[in-house]
C-alpha positions in Angstrom: -16.9 11.8 -14.0 -14.8 12.7 -10.9 -13.2 10.2 -8.7 -14.4 10.1 -5.1 -11.8 11.0 -2.5 -10.1 8.1 -0.8 -11.6 7.8 2.7 -8.2 6.8 4.1 -7.0 10.4 3.5 -8.7 11.0 6.9 -5.5 9.4 8.4 -3.2 12.1 7.0 -1.7 14.4 9.6 1.0 17.0 9.5 4.1 14.9 10.2 7.8 15.3 10.4 10.1 12.4 9.4 11.3 10.5 12.4 14.5 9.4 10.6 15.1 11.8 7.7 18.4 10.1 7.0 16.8 6.8 5.9 14.5 3.9 6.6 14.0 3.7 10.4 13.9 -0.1 10.5 16.8 -0.6 7.9 19.0 1.8 9.9 18.3 -0.2 13.0 19.3 -3.6 11.4 22.0 -2.3 9.0 20.1 -3.1 5.8 20.1 -1.2 2.5 17.0 0.2 0.9 15.9 1.3 -2.6 13.4 4.2 -2.1 11.8 5.8 0.9 8.2 6.4 1.9 6.9 8.7 4.7 3.9 7.6 6.8 1.4 10.4 6.7 -0.1 9.5 10.0 3.0 9.4 12.3 6.2 10.3 10.4 7.7 6.8 10.2 10.2 6.6 7.3 10.1 3.2 5.7 11.6 1.5 2.6 9.5 0.8 -0.5 8.2 -2.5 -1.9 11.3 -2.8 -4.2 13.5 -2.8 -1.0 14.4 -6.2 0.6 12.3 -5.7 3.7 9.4 -3.5 2.5 9.2 -1.7 5.8 6.8 1.0 4.7 4.1 -1.6 3.8 4.9 -3.6 7.0 4.4 -0.4 9.1 1.1 0.4 7.3 -0.2 -3.1 8.2 0.9 -3.2 11.8 0.2 0.4 12.7 -3.0 0.8 10.6 -1.6 3.8 8.9 -2.6 3.5 5.2 -1.2 6.5 3.5 2.4 7.2 2.6 4.1 9.9 0.6 7.2 9.4 -1.5 10.2 10.6 0.5 12.4 10.8 -2.6 13.6 14.3 -3.6 11.4 15.9 -6.2 8.5 13.5 -5.6 5.3 14.4 -3.7 2.8 11.6 -4.6 0.6 9.8 -2.0 -0.1 6.1 -2.0 -2.9 4.2 -0.2 -1.8 0.7 0.9 -5.4 -0.4 1.6 -6.7 0.5 -1.9 -3.4 -0.1 -3.7 -3.7 3.3 -5.5 -2.3 6.8 -5.8 -4.5 9.4 -4.0 
């Protein structure tokens, strides 16, 4: 049995990271982060759910951009915040 493609993949676009040096929002407020996630709709770089502010998830909710990619070196997985699953 094959798994159906996540319909939220339609939101994925070719993007460039807006702040390749770190979480866009943490850099603005001077906060640390744990791991980074790249929004696959607009290039927003946000911090992961293990970070104090969870900016990637917050961005997904406010902007309606459901798919992120790990922005950690050597990682290329995608995550859908709507379905709470890897895609």
